[in-house]
N, C-alpha and C positions, 0 to 999 in steps of 0.2 A: 587640635594642634595645627600649627602652620606647617607648610611644606618643609621649611628649614628644620624645625624640631623633629619631624618624622624621619627625615633623611639622616639627621644626626643620630637618632636612636638606631636606625638600620646600620649605620657605619660603626657605631660603638660596639655592636654585638659581633662576636666572632663568626657565628654561622646562623644568621637570622632566617627563619622559615615560617614564622607565624603569619597567618593571613590578616591579622588585625592591622598591620602596617599598610598593606595595600588597600584595605577597606577605608582606612583613615585618609589615604591619598585621594581615593575616588570621592569620598565625602567632601574633602576640601575643595575639589574642583567644582562642586555645586551641581553635579549632574542629577542627583536625586531630588534637589529642591526645585522650587518653582521660579528660579532665577531665569532671566532671558538668555538667549544663546550668546549674546555678546559678553555677558558676565562669565559664562562657562569658558568661552573661547579665551577670554582674558586670563582666567585662572590657569588654563593649560599652557598658555604662552609664558606665564610667570614661572611655572614649573620647568618649562623648557629652558628659559633663560638661566634659572638657578643651576640646572644640571650642566649647561654649557660653561658657566662661570666656575663651577667646582667639579673638575674631572674626578676627584676622589669620591664625591657623592654619586656621580654617574656610574662609576665602576661598582660601588657598593650596592646601588640600586639594581644594576644589571645582574650582579651575582645573586642578590636576594630573589629577583624574579625567577631566575633559573632554578634556584634551590626550591622555591615555593612550587613552581610548575612540576618539577621532578618528583615531588613528594606525593603527587596524585597520579592515578591511572588514566591516561589520556586516550586509550584505544577506542573506547566507545564514543568519545568526543568526535573522533575522526569518522567513525562508521555510522553513528546513529543520530547525533545532534542535528535537528532540523530536517531529518529524513523520515518519511512516512514508514511505519512498520508494515509487515507483510500480512497482517490479519484482516485487511479489508476496510472498506469505507464505513459501513455501519458499526462494526466492532470498534473502530477507532473513534467514531462519534460518541458511542456509548462510554468508552473508556475516558474520553476527555470530559464528558458531562459528569461522570462519577468522580473523577479526580479533582474536578473544579470544586465539588462540594467537600470532599475529604481527600486531600492530596496523599499520594503514596509515600511510603517510607523511603527516604533518599539514601543512596549508598555514599557514605562520607568519604570513600576512597577514590571516587570518580571526579574528574575535573569539572563535570557539569555541576557538581555540588558546590565547588569553589565559585564558579561563575554565578550561580544563583545567589550565593551569599554576597558577592561583590555588587552585582547589578540586580538588586532586589526589588526595584520598582518596575511596574508593568510598562512604563513609558521610557525606560532607560534606552532602549534600542532606538527610539525616535531622536533622543538627545544626541546619541552617538552619530546617527546618520546625518543630523543637521549641522554638525561641526564640519567645517571644510576639511577635505582630505589632506590638504597641504599642512594644516595645523597639526594633525596627528602624525604625519610623516616627519615633521621637524622634531616632534617629541621622541619618536623612535630613533632618529639620528642622534639626539642628545643622549639617549640611554645606550646608544651604540649597539642596537639590535642588528645583527647581520646574519649571513647564511651559516656561519659557524654555530649558531644557536641550535640548528637541527642536530648537530653532532655532539651536543654537550654531554650526552650520555648515549651509549650504544642502545640502551633500552628504548629511548625515544625514537631513534631511527628504525628500530624493529617494529615499534607501534605503527609508524608511517607505512613501512613496507607491507606489514600484515594487513593494514587497513586497505591498501591497494588490492591485495588478493581477495579480501572479503567483498569489497565493492564490485570488483570485476566479476566475481562469481554470482553475485546478486543480479548484476546487469544481464548476465547471460541467462539466468533463470527466468527473469521477468521478460526479457526479449524473446524467449522461446515458449512463453505461455501460449496455449492454443488460441486464446482470444486475440493475441497480438499477431501471431503467425497467420491466422485466418484473414486478417485485414491487410496483410502484406504478403500475398501469395507469390509475388515475383521473387521473394527471397527464400532460397533453400536453407534449411537448418544449418548445414555445414558451411555455407557461404554467408551466413548471417553476420553482420558486423558485430553483433552482440557476442557471438561465439568467438569471432576473430579477436575482439578486444581482450577476452580472457587469455587467449594463447599468447598474445604479445606481452600482457602484464606479467604472466607467469614466467616468461623468459627473462623479462626485465628484473623481477624480484629475485629469481634464482641467481642470476649473474651478480647482482648487487651483494647478495649474502655470501657468495663465494669469494668476492674480492671487493673491498670497500673502495678501492681506487677506480672501480668501474665507472664512477660518476664522471670521470675525466675523459672517458672514451665511449660513452653510450649515447651520444647525440642522435645517431641514426635510429637507434631503438626507441629513444624518447619521442622523436618526431613521428615514428610509425604508430606509436600509441595515440598520439594526438590525431593522426589521420583516422584511426579507427574510432576515436571519440567523435570526430566530425561526421563520420559515416553513421554512427549511432544517432547523432542529433538529426541528421538528414532523414533517417528512417522515422524518427518521432515526428519530424515536420511533415512527412508524407501522411501520417495518421491525422495530423491537424488539418493539412491542406485538403484532404479528401473526405473530411467528416460529413460534408453534404451528400457525398455519394455512398459512403459506407455506413453512415450513421454513427451513433455513439451510445455507450451505456455508462452507468455509474462505475461499474467495475473497470471498464476499459479506460475511462478518464482517470481513475485512481492509479492504474498501472502506468499510464503515460506520465503522470506526475511523478511517480516513484522513479521511473526511468530517467526523467530529466534531472531529478535531484541527485541520483547516484552518479550519473555521468558528470554533472557539474562538480560534485564533491571529489570524484576521482581526479578530475583535471586540476582542481585546487591543490590536492596533496602532491600530485606530480610536480607542480610548480614549486612547492615548498622544498621538495627533495632536489629538484634539478636547477633551481635558480643559481646563477653564477654572479649576478650583480646585486648589490645591496638594495638598490632602489626597487628592483623587481620583487625581491624577497619581502621587503617592507610593505609594498602595495598588496601583495598576496596575503600577508599576515593581517593587515588592516581589514581587507575584505572578508577574510575568514572570521576574524574577531567580531565584526559587525553581524555576520550571518549567524554565528552561534549565540550571540547575545539576544538577537531577535528571536531565534528558535526557542531559547529558554524562557524569554518573556512571554511568548505565545504558545508555550508547550501544551497548555490545557485549554486553549481558546477554541470553543466550538464554532464560533462565527468564522474564524479564519479557516478552519477545516472545511466548512460548508462552502465558503467563497472559493477556496482553492480548487475544490473538486467538482462543484456544480456549475462553474462558469462555462465549461465546455457544453454541458447539457443544456444550459439556458441559451447558449448561442445557437445550438443546433435546433432547438425548439423554435426560437424566434426566426431563424433562417427559413424554416418551413412555413411559418406564418407569413413571412414577407413574400414568399412565392404565391401564396393564396391572395395576399393583399394587392398583387398586381392587377387583379380583375376589378378592383374597386377604385378606378380612376377614370376621369372623363377628359381626355385630351382634345376630342373633337365634339362638335355638336351632335353628330350621329351617336357617339358613345353616351353623351349626356342624356339624350332623349331615350336611348335604349335602356339606360339605368332607370329612367323615370317610369317607363312602361313595366320594367321588371319589378320595380318597387310597388307599383300599383297591384301587380299580381300578388306580391307578398302581403300587401294590405288586405286583400281579399281572403287569403288563407288565415291571416291573424283574426279576422272577423269570425271565421268558422271556429277557430281555436277558442275564442272568447265564449261563444255560444255553447260549445261542447263542454267547456270547463264548468259553466254555470249549470248546464243540464246534469253533469255528473255530480255536482254538489247536492242535487235533490235526492240522490241515493241515500243520503244520511249515513255515510260510511264512518267508521271510527277514524281518528286522526291519521293513523298510519295508512289506512286504506284510501282516505281522501288524498293524502300526499302522493301515494303511488298512482292514483288515477290522474291527478293533476300533472304529475311528471310524465305519464304516458301520453296524455293529450298534447302537452307542450312539445315533447320530443318528436312524436309523429308529425305534428304540425310543422316543426322546423325542418325535419327531414323532407317532408313534402315540398316545402319551399325550395329546398336545394334540388330535389329531383326535377322539379318543374322549371328550374333555372330562374326562379324569382329571387328577390332581394329583400332582406330584412336590414334596415339601416343601422340598427344598434349593434349588429355583429361586425360592422366594418372597422370601428376604431382599433379593436384588438389585432386586426390583420394589417391595416394600413400603417399603424404606428411602427411596425417592424419594417415595412417597406421604406418608410422615411428614414429610419435608423440605418438601413442597409445603404441607402443613397448617400447619406452623410458620411458613412464609413468609407465608401468608394471614393467620394470626393476628397476626403481627408488623405487617403492613401495616394491618390493621384495628384493631390495638391492643385486642383482646378478651382475655378470660380464656383460660387454656390448657385449660379443661375439655374442650372438644371434641377437642383434639389428644390429650389424655391418654386419653380414651375410645377414640379411633381406635387408639392404641398398644395398649390393652387388647384391642380387637377383633382386631388383627393378631397379638398375642401368642398368644391362645387359638387363632386360626386356624392359626398356625404349629405349635403343640403338637399339636393334633388331627390335622393333616395328617401330621406325623411319626409319630404313633402309628398312624394308618391305613396308612401305607406299611409300617412295620415289622411290624405285626401280621399282615399278609398275606404279605409277601415271604419271611419265614422259613419258614412251613409250605409255601407254594407252591413254593419252591425244593426243599424236602425231598421233597414228593410228586412233583414233576416228575422228580427223580432216581430215585425209586422206580418211576415209570412207565417210565422209560428202562431200568431194570434188568429190569423185567417183560417188556418188549418185546424187548430185545436179549440178555438173559441175563448182562450184565455192567454194572458201574457206569460212568458217564460219566467219572469220574476214579478213579484208583487210590487205595488207602489211603495210600500214601506222598504222593501229590499232595494228598490231603485234609489230611494232617498239615501239609504245607508251607503250604497255604492258611490253615489255622487259625493257624499260628505267624506268618504274615505280618501278622496282625491283633493280635498281642500288643503290649501298651502299652509295655514296656521292653526286650524282646529285639530289637525292630525299630524303625524310625523311623516307625511308623504315625501317630503323633500329629503329627509334623512334616509328613508327607505329607498329612494331613487339612487342615493350614493351606494347603498348596499348592493343594489341591482347592478350598478356600474362595476363593482368588484366582481360580481358573478359573471358578467359579460366578459371581462378581461380574463377570468379564470377559464372560461370555455375556450378562448383563443389559445391559452397555454395547453389545454387538453388536446386541442386539434394538432398543435405542433408536436406534442409528446407522442401521439399515436402515429403521426407521419414518420417520426424518427424511429419508432419501434418497427414500422413496416420496412424501412430501409435497412436498419441494423439487423433485424431478424431475417432479411431477405425473403419476405413473405411472398412477393410475386413469383420468384424462382421456385419456391417450395410448392406453390399452387400448380405451376406448370409441370412439376415433376411428381405430383401426387398420384400414386398408383390407382386409387379408386376413381378420382376425377378423370383420369385419362381413359378409363373404361366408359365413362358417360359422355364426355365432351371430346370434340375433335381438338387437335393441337391449336388450330386457329382460334377456336372459341375460348380455349383456356388462356391463350395469349391475350385476348380481349378482356377476359375476366381479371387476369393478373394486372393488366395495365389500369383497369378501372379501380381495382383495389389500391394500387399504388397512388393514384391521383386523388381518390375520394375517401379513403378510410379515415384520415384525420378530420376532414370536414364533417363526415357522418358522426363520428364519435364526439366531436365538439358540439354538434347539435343535440345529440342524446344527453350529454352531460349538462348542457345549458338547460334543457328541459327538466332534468333532475334537480339542478340547482334552484330553478325558479319554483318548481313544484314542492320541493321538500323544505325549503328555507323557512316558510311560516310555521310548519309543524315543529321544526327544531327550535324555533323561537318560543313557541308555547311550551315545549317539553322542558327547556332549560330556563324558562322565565325571562328570556332576553327580548329586547325590542328588535326582533328580526322579521321583517316582511319585505315584499318586493313591490316596486312601482316601476313598471316598464312603460315607456312612452306610448308605444303602439298598442300594447294590451290595454293600457289605461284609456286611450282614446276609444278603443272598441267597447270597453265597459261604459264609457260616457254615452256612446251612441245607443247602446242597448238600454241604458238607464233612462235616457230621454224618451225612448219609445214607450217604456213601461211606466213612466211617471205620469202618463195621461196628459202630457204636454204642459204640465204645470211646473214651472221652475222660475223663481225670481231672477230677473235680469242680472242683478248684482252677483248672485250666486253663480250663475252661468259664466259671467266674466271672470270671477275669481277662480273657478275650477279650470276654465280654459287657460288662464294664465299659469295655473299650477301645472297643467299638462306640458306647457311649453318649457317651464322650469325643470320638470321631471326629465324631459328630453335632453335639455342642456346638461343636466347633472349626470344622466346616464352616459352621454357621450364624453363629457369632460373627464369623469372619473375613470371610465374604461380606457380612454385614450391616454390620460396622464399616467396611469399605472403601467400600461403597455409600453409606452415610450420609455418610461423609467427602466423597466426590465430589459428592453431591447438595447438601450444605451449602455447600461451596466454590463450586459453580456458581451458587448463589443468593445468595452473599455474605452469609450469615446471620452475625450477630454472635455472638461467644462467650458474651456475657452472656445472650443469648436462649436458648442451649442450656442454660446453667445453670438458667435459670428453668424450662425444660421438665423437666429432671432432678429439680428440687425438687418440681415439681407431680406428677410420676410417683411420687416417694417418698411424698408425702402421700396420694395416691389409693390407692397399694398398701397403705399401713397401714390405710386406712379400708375398702377393699373388695378384699382380696387375691385372693378367689376369682374375681373377674371377669377376672383375667389368665389363668385356666385354663378357666373354664366361663362361658358367657354367663348373665346374670340371667334369671329366669323371665319378667320383663316389663321391657323397656327403658324407662327413665324419663329425664327431662331434669333431674333434681335434681342 
C-alpha cells in the first residue's frame, strides 16, 4: 500500500491501534530493503510532505501512534533496552550465544516486542543512523510530536519516573561495588556521586508524584541531578584515565560499561520529562529511538558484547606492551650497535637452545613428553636471553607495534605533524634489522662449532647425516610447508606479546608489588629494602618473563597439537631455523649441493620476513583497534612514511651520524 492508502485506513477507523499500519508505513519507506539511502530519504520526505499537506492525516497518525504506544508496557524499554544486565560478562556472553541459536520467548506486552516486529532486519539501525537527523525531525514536526506526548497518559509518566528511580538505584549499587570503590579510594561511600545521584533523583520523583505542576518549578532540582550525573561521568573517566596505573579486569570493564549506560539512559529520560521546547524533545526522542532500535538489532550479538567489554582490556594489554617496546628502538649509533651486540648474545643462546632441543629429541619420549621437554628448553632459553639482557629479534614486533600505535594515538590527540612518529618507525625499523642480523650472524657459526665440539668430545655427531638432510629439507621453501609454518609462528610470536601485556596488567590490577612488600612470611626472611627491590623487579619483569614462558610453550607444543588433531601445524622460527641449518651443515659431512644451500638460505630469509610481517601486522591491528584509531589517520601515517623514506631511505637501516630535529 502507498502512504496515502495507509493513512486513509488509519483515518477511517475510529480507534486504530493495530501495529500492521505502522509496519506498512516502515515497509513503504524502504528501510528494510536494499535500496540506497537516497531512496529511503526520498520516501521519508514524501511522507512528511503528505502529512504537512493533510493536517487531518497528521492528526489521525499522531493519535494512532499514541494509542499504539500506550497499548504496550514501556517500563522495561526505559530501564533495560540497550543496557547490560547485572549477571556478569561471561554469563551475558553465554546467554547471547544460547539465544542466538534459539531466541527466548518474547513478552508480547512489552514495547521491545513491538520494536522488534517493526524493525525486524539486523541492519535497520544502520539505515536509521545514516538518514540525516534533519530529515527525521521534519517528519516528527509533521506528525506534531511535542512535549505533551509525555503526558498523554498518567501511566506513561509514571513509567518514566519509576524508571528514573530504578536507574538511580542501579547506579548507586554499581558505583558502590567493592571493585569500583577500591579503584576510587579518594571517594567516601557517603560522598560518592553515585550515592548522591540517588538522593537527588528520589527527591525529584517524590516531588513530581505529589504535584504534577512541579515540572514548572523544578529547574534547580533538575540541574542538580545533571550536576550529579556529570560527577558520576567524571568518576568513570577517572577509572578510564588511570587504567595504566590501577590496571583493569573483565569484571571492572563490565561494571564501567554498565555505569556509563545507566547514567546516559537516566540523562535521556530526564530530558524527556523536563524538555520545555519541542525541538529539544524531538531530538531526544530521535536519539532514544535510534538507541533502542540499535539495542534490539544487536540484542544477541556476541561480537558486539566482546567488542564493548574487551576493548579496555586490549588497550591496557597493548599499553603495557608499548612500554616494553620502548627498549627496541635505535635513535643513535650507540643504541644501534648496543642492540647489535645484544642480538649477538641472543644468537649464541639460541644456538644452545637448538642443540639442547635436538639432544632431548634423542630421549625418544612420547609426544606429550617431547612437547613438554621442547617447551621447557625454549622457555628456559628465552628467559636466559632476558636475564642476560640479550635480544631475540622476532620478539620485537609484538612490542614495537604497540609503541607505534601509542605514538600515532598521541599525535592524533595533539594534532601534531607525523614527523616524530615517522622517525620512531625509522628507529624501530633499523633496530629490528640490526637485531635480526645480530642473531643470525652468530647463531649459524655457533651452532656449527657446537656441533664440532660435540663431535670432538664424543666421537660422533649429535645428529646423523640422514637426520641432517631431513632437517635441511624441512626448511625448503616449496618442497615443504615451511613458509606457511612461518606464518603460524608469527601468530604465536604475536600471542606471546599479548600474554606479556596481560600479566603486566594482572600485576598492576592485583597490586602484586604492594602485596609482596606486606607479605608476613616474606617480611620475616627479607629486609624491607630487599622486599622493595623484589617487588619492583616483579612489577617490571613479570610480563616479560611470562611472555617468554608462553612463547616457549607455544613453540614447543604446537607441533604436538598439530599431530594430535591431524592439522598442518608446525613452527618455523628464523633464528631457530638458522641454528638448525648450522648444525645440519656440520653433521652432513660438508656435502650439500650449492643450489640446495641457496634455496634453503633464501627460505630462511623468507621465514624471517614472514615471522616479522605476520607478528607485526597482527600486533599493529590489535593495537590500533584497541585505541580506536581512525583509518584515515593510518593512511596519513603511511603517506608520511613514504615521503620520509624517499627523502632519507638510509635512516630505515642505519642511524644518522647525528640525530637532528629537522
